[in-house]
C-alpha positions, 0 to 999 in steps of 0.5 A, spaced: 277 407 624 275 401 619 276 405 613 283 408 615 287 402 612 285 403 605 286 410 605 293 408 608 294 404 602 291 409 597 296 414 600 302 409 599 300 407 592 300 414 590 307 416 594 310 410 590 306 413 583 309 420 584 316 416 586 316 412 580 314 418 576 320 422 578 325 417 577 322 417 570 323 424 569 330 424 572 332 418 567 329 422 561 332 428 563 339 424 563 338 421 557 336 427 553 342 430 556 346 424 554 343 425 547 344 432 547 352 431 549 352 426 543 349 430 538 354 436 540 360 432 540 358 429 533 356 437 530 363 438 532 367 432 529 363 434 523 365 441 523 373 439 524 371 434 518 369 440 514 374 444 516 380 438 514 376 438 508 377 445 506 384 445 508 385 439 503 382 443 498 386 449 499 392 445 499 390 441 493 390 448 490 396 451 492 400 444 490 397 446 483 399 453 483 406 451 486 406 446 479 404 452 475 409 457 478 415 452 477 413 449 470 411 456 467 414 461 470 420 458 471 421 456 464 420 463 462 425 466 467 430 461 464 429 462 457 430 470 460 436 468 463 439 465 457 437 470 452 441 476 456 447 471 456 447 471 449 446 478 448 452 480 453 456 475 448 454 478 442 454 485 445 460 486 449 459 494 451 452 491 454 456 486 458 455 490 465 448 492 465 446 485 462 449 482 467 446 486 472 439 484 469 441 477 469 443 477 477 436 480 477 433 474 474 437 469 478 434 473 484 427 472 481 428 465 480 430 463 487 424 468 490 419 464 486 423 457 488 423 459 495 415 461 494 414 454 491 418 450 497 414 454 502 407 452 500 405 446 505 404 441 500 411 441 498 414 443 505 411 437 508 413 432 504 418 430 508 414 430 514 412 435 520 418 434 523 423 436 517 418 442 515 418 445 522 426 444 523 427 447 515 422 453 517 426 455 523 432 454 520 430 459 514 427 464 519 433 464 523 438 465 517 433 470 513 432 474 520 438 474 524 434 472 530 436 466 534 430 461 534 430 453 537 426 448 537 424 445 544 420 439 542 418 432 546 420 426 542 413 423 540 411 431 538 412 429 531 408 422 531 404 422 526 398 427 527 392 427 522 394 431 515 390 436 516 392 438 523 399 438 520 398 443 515 394 448 520 400 447 524 405 449 519 402 455 517 400 458 524 408 457 525 410 460 519 405 466 520 407 467 528 414 467 526 413 472 521 409 477 526 415 476 530 420 479 524 414 485 523 413 487 530 416 483 535 423 487 535 425 480 539 432 477 539 431 471 541 424 465 539 423 459 542 418 454 539 415 448 543 412 443 540 408 438 546 403 432 545 398 429 549 393 423 548 388 427 545 392 434 543 398 437 540 400 444 542 404 449 539 407 455 543 412 460 540 415 465 545 419 471 544 423 476 548 420 482 544 417 488 545 410 485 547 403 487 546 400 492 549 393 489 549 393 482 547 386 480 547 383 487 545 388 489 539 389 483 534 392 485 527 391 482 521 396 476 522 393 474 529 386 474 526 389 469 521 392 465 526 385 465 531 381 463 524 386 457 522 386 454 529 378 455 530 377 452 523 381 446 526 377 445 532 383 448 536 384 453 542 388 460 541 391 463 547 396 470 547 400 471 553 404 478 553 406 483 557 409 490 554 417 490 554 417 482 556 415 479 550 410 475 547 407 467 547 402 464 543 400 457 544 395 454 539 392 447 541 389 442 536 385 435 538 388 429 535 385 422 535 
């Protein structure tokens, strides 16, 4: 019986050591989890920064192409129109066919200007709100489809410039898909800003998609790729005969 107390003390010390080791293990595990989460967050931020940088480079190239189109091709079309006018004056018998050619040159000039204007670097010069409103107005005018904008007052409050360009592009592609495939008579574009995200929804009342998740055309794949590169999320809700809703959510600072 005289040796029981030392054995009890040893058991208590051993138990204390085991508890301390367990606590240390838990703390180490939690620390490693925190480090892993931080590393993952940093990797995601780097991916977003790289995607934004890539979009900036693309937009810079588009602006260069726009300047070249406007300055070089625009001058050639102007000179061609003037030459046709001079020929029509010099040869009255050819006036009607030459005037028809002048009209075609004018159409080509207007088409070129529309392409230049629709490039994000040009369209976004007036800000995201003006670019979106102008795009919706142009879509309604050219397609004959009613389109309304439903945006909260702070939806256009200065998001990151890279996100602005991506949002504008996916809106363009979404509206183009509706014209090509939806057979819709009405479209609603919604823009909602939350603390850390900006959501764009494009909803139509058209034919819908038979298999929205399994059957994506080139346009939907392009939208999904743009949204993914910006670190966002892309969702499709569609019922055959009841229209389609595309929702794109982008992270913002």
